[in-house]
C-alpha positions as CSV (number, residue, x, y, z in Angstrom):
1,M,26.3,38.7,-51.9
2,Y,22.6,39.5,-52.0
3,Q,23.0,43.3,-51.9
4,E,21.3,44.8,-54.9
5,F,20.3,41.3,-55.9
6,A,18.1,41.2,-52.8
7,Y,15.7,43.7,-54.3
8,I,15.0,41.7,-57.4
9,Y,15.4,38.2,-55.9
10,D,11.6,37.7,-55.6
11,K,11.1,38.7,-59.2
12,M,13.8,36.1,-60.3
13,M,12.1,33.4,-58.1
14,E,8.5,34.1,-59.0
15,D,8.1,30.7,-60.7
16,V,9.0,28.8,-57.5
17,D,6.0,27.2,-55.8
18,Y,6.7,28.1,-52.2
19,I,3.3,26.8,-51.1
20,Q,4.2,23.3,-52.4
21,W,7.6,23.7,-50.6
22,V,5.9,24.5,-47.2
23,D,3.4,21.6,-47.7
24,Y,6.4,19.3,-48.1
25,I,8.0,20.7,-45.0
26,E,4.9,20.0,-43.0
27,S,4.7,16.4,-44.5
28,L,8.2,15.9,-43.0
29,F,7.0,17.1,-39.7
30,S,4.3,14.5,-39.8
31,L,6.8,11.8,-40.9
32,Y,8.9,12.6,-37.9
33,N,5.8,12.8,-35.7
34,V,6.7,16.3,-34.4
35,K,4.3,19.2,-34.0
36,P,6.7,22.2,-33.8
37,R,5.6,25.5,-32.4
38,D,8.8,27.6,-32.4
39,I,10.7,27.4,-35.7
40,A,14.0,29.1,-36.7
41,D,14.3,29.7,-40.5
42,L,18.1,30.2,-41.2
43,A,19.3,31.8,-44.4
44,C,15.6,32.9,-44.7
45,G,16.4,35.4,-47.5
46,T,13.4,37.5,-48.4
47,G,11.2,35.4,-46.1
48,N,9.0,33.6,-48.6
49,I,8.9,30.4,-46.6
50,T,9.0,32.2,-43.3
51,T,5.9,34.2,-44.0
52,I,3.8,31.3,-45.3
53,M,4.6,29.3,-42.2
54,A,3.8,32.2,-40.0
55,E,0.4,32.5,-41.7
56,R,-0.1,28.8,-40.9
57,G,0.3,29.5,-37.2
58,Y,4.0,28.7,-36.4
59,N,6.0,31.0,-34.2
60,M,8.7,32.0,-36.7
61,I,12.0,33.8,-36.5
62,G,13.9,34.6,-39.7
63,I,17.6,34.8,-39.7
64,D,19.9,35.8,-42.5
65,S,23.4,37.3,-42.9
66,S,22.2,39.8,-45.6
67,Q,20.6,42.9,-44.2
68,D,19.2,43.8,-47.6
69,M,17.4,40.4,-47.9
70,L,16.0,41.0,-44.4
71,L,14.7,44.5,-45.3
72,V,12.7,43.0,-48.1
73,A,11.4,40.2,-45.8
74,Q,10.4,42.7,-43.1
75,E,8.4,44.8,-45.5
76,K,6.7,41.7,-46.9
77,S,5.7,40.4,-43.5
78,R,4.5,43.9,-42.5
79,K,2.2,44.1,-45.5
80,K,0.7,40.8,-44.5
81,G,0.1,42.0,-41.0
82,L,2.6,39.5,-39.5
83,K,4.9,40.2,-36.6
84,I,7.9,38.1,-37.4
85,P,11.3,38.9,-35.9
86,F,14.0,39.0,-38.5
87,V,17.6,39.0,-37.2
88,C,20.8,39.7,-39.2
89,Q,23.1,36.9,-38.1
90,D,25.5,34.5,-39.7
91,M,24.5,30.9,-39.1
92,R,28.1,30.1,-38.2
93,E,27.5,32.2,-35.1
94,I,23.8,31.3,-34.5
95,A,22.4,32.1,-31.1
96,L,18.8,32.2,-30.0
97,H,17.3,33.5,-26.8
98,R,15.3,30.2,-26.6
99,Q,15.4,26.8,-28.1
100,A,13.5,25.9,-31.2
101,D,11.3,22.8,-32.1
102,A,12.6,22.9,-35.7
103,V,15.3,24.6,-37.7
104,L,14.9,25.1,-41.4
105,I,17.7,26.0,-43.9
106,M,16.1,26.2,-47.4
107,C,17.2,27.3,-50.8
108,D,20.8,26.3,-50.8
109,G,21.7,27.9,-47.4
110,I,24.1,25.0,-46.6
111,N,25.8,25.2,-50.0
112,Y,27.0,28.7,-49.0
113,I,29.0,27.1,-46.1
114,I,32.1,26.2,-48.0
115,D,34.6,25.4,-45.2
116,D,34.5,21.9,-43.5
117,E,35.1,23.3,-40.1
118,D,32.3,25.8,-40.5
119,I,29.8,23.2,-41.6
120,D,30.7,21.1,-38.5
121,R,30.3,24.2,-36.3
122,V,26.9,25.0,-37.9
123,F,25.6,21.5,-37.2
124,S,26.9,21.7,-33.6
125,L,25.2,25.0,-33.0
126,I,21.9,23.9,-34.5
127,Y,22.0,20.7,-32.3
128,N,22.4,22.9,-29.3
129,I,19.5,25.3,-30.1
130,L,17.0,22.4,-30.9
131,R,14.8,21.1,-28.1
132,P,15.0,17.3,-27.6
133,G,13.1,15.6,-30.4
134,G,13.4,18.7,-32.5
135,V,14.1,18.4,-36.3
136,L,16.6,20.0,-38.7
137,L,15.4,20.2,-42.3
138,F,17.6,21.6,-45.0
139,D,18.1,21.3,-48.7
140,I,21.1,21.6,-51.0
141,S,21.8,21.9,-54.7
142,S,23.3,18.5,-55.4
143,Y,26.9,17.8,-56.4
144,Y,25.6,16.8,-59.8
145,K,23.8,20.2,-60.3
146,L,26.8,22.3,-59.1
147,S,29.5,20.3,-60.9
148,T,27.6,19.5,-64.1
149,I,24.5,21.6,-64.7
150,L,26.2,24.8,-63.6
151,G,29.8,23.5,-63.8
152,D,31.9,25.6,-66.1
153,N,28.9,26.8,-68.1
154,I,27.6,30.2,-69.1
155,I,23.8,30.8,-68.7
156,I,21.9,33.6,-70.2
157,D,18.5,34.5,-68.7
158,D,16.5,37.4,-70.2
159,G,13.2,36.6,-68.4
160,H,11.4,38.5,-65.6
161,G,12.3,41.9,-67.3
162,I,16.0,41.4,-66.2
163,F,18.9,40.4,-68.4
164,L,21.3,38.1,-66.5
165,V,24.7,36.7,-67.6
166,W,25.6,33.8,-65.3
167,E,29.2,32.7,-65.7
168,N,30.2,29.6,-63.6
169,S,33.5,27.9,-62.9
170,F,33.8,24.6,-60.9
171,D,36.9,23.8,-58.8
172,T,37.2,20.0,-58.8
173,E,39.8,20.0,-56.0
174,E,37.8,22.2,-53.6
175,N,34.3,21.2,-55.0
176,I,33.4,24.9,-55.1
177,C,31.2,26.5,-57.8
178,T,31.9,30.1,-58.3
179,M,29.1,32.1,-60.0
180,D,29.9,35.4,-61.5
181,L,26.5,37.1,-62.0
182,T,26.1,40.2,-64.1
183,F,22.7,41.9,-64.0
184,F,21.2,44.5,-66.4
185,L,18.1,46.2,-65.1
186,Q,16.1,48.4,-67.5
187,E,15.5,51.9,-66.0
188,D,13.5,54.0,-68.5
189,S,15.5,53.9,-71.8
190,L,18.8,52.8,-70.1
191,Y,20.1,49.7,-68.4
192,R,21.8,49.7,-65.1
193,R,24.5,47.1,-64.5
194,F,25.5,45.5,-61.2
195,D,27.6,42.4,-60.4
196,E,27.7,39.8,-57.6
197,I,30.0,36.8,-57.0
198,H,28.5,33.8,-55.3
199,M,30.4,30.7,-54.1
200,Q,28.7,27.4,-53.3
201,K,30.2,24.1,-52.0
202,A,29.1,20.9,-53.8
203,Y,28.5,18.4,-51.1
204,H,28.2,14.6,-51.5
205,A,25.1,13.5,-49.6
206,Q,26.9,10.8,-47.6
207,D,29.4,13.4,-46.3
208,L,26.6,15.5,-44.9
209,V,25.0,12.4,-43.3
210,D,28.3,11.5,-41.7
211,K,28.7,15.0,-40.3
212,L,25.2,14.9,-38.8
213,E,25.9,11.6,-37.2
214,Q,29.1,12.9,-35.7
215,K,27.1,15.7,-34.1
216,R,24.7,13.2,-32.5
217,F,21.7,13.7,-34.8
218,K,19.6,10.6,-35.3
219,N,16.9,9.5,-37.7
220,I,18.8,11.0,-40.6
221,N,17.3,10.8,-44.1
222,C,18.1,12.2,-47.5
223,Y,15.3,12.5,-50.1
224,H,14.9,13.6,-53.7
225,H,13.4,17.0,-53.3
226,L,9.6,17.3,-52.7
227,S,9.3,13.5,-52.3
228,F,10.2,10.7,-50.0
229,D,12.1,8.9,-52.7
230,T,15.8,8.0,-52.6
231,P,17.9,10.6,-54.5
232,K,18.5,9.7,-58.1
233,K,21.9,10.0,-59.9
234,H,20.7,13.2,-61.6
235,S,18.7,14.7,-58.7
236,Q,19.4,18.4,-58.7
237,R,18.0,19.2,-55.2
238,L,18.2,17.1,-52.1
239,M,16.3,17.4,-48.8
240,F,17.8,16.3,-45.5
241,A,16.0,15.6,-42.3
242,A,17.5,14.8,-38.9
243,Q,16.3,14.7,-35.3
244,K,17.9,15.6,-32.0
């Protein structure tokens, strides 16, 4: 996952308002009455949120399991004159040399943890690396989105100068959405094809709340994304906040 895709990821995501996303993160900091200094951005991808937050004065570390995504993130931060450490590490084995005031996992990072034991381990490790009073913020693609919007559907996207065939299948027993992505990139008069397979777990919100409680997190909340509203039946993205 995220090999060749890493180098066109930002092009595919250019319509995402990351400034609004970071504003929302900061509003959650205010809601929890925390003023974080050291922040770990897990599954940071190409560093879109990491770099914006670094520009706003936070001490950021970006962590991702894809070396290709991190290479893009490093180049992006270098061009902005930022000195952000980017580390290739699986969040299931996360280890920091010092504790953090906040941990972020944005853009479906948790959905990629498809094993129940692994998600328990991730929450335990994050609890350990947070300072007392520190906050964990993460979002997910909702059960509704993965099971119904993506579900067993085929999506064709010919925007951004890239032709993408996105073939999905949803396993109702395992609650896993498998996405078979086929990309066609125009290079001069020819098209180059590459394929990636992504798998995401569709979590019910209450199951994640229960797991956070089991790992001793407190002040746990789940919101409709970019708001403080209770999630709706057809909410496609949910934001979770929890405190150590």
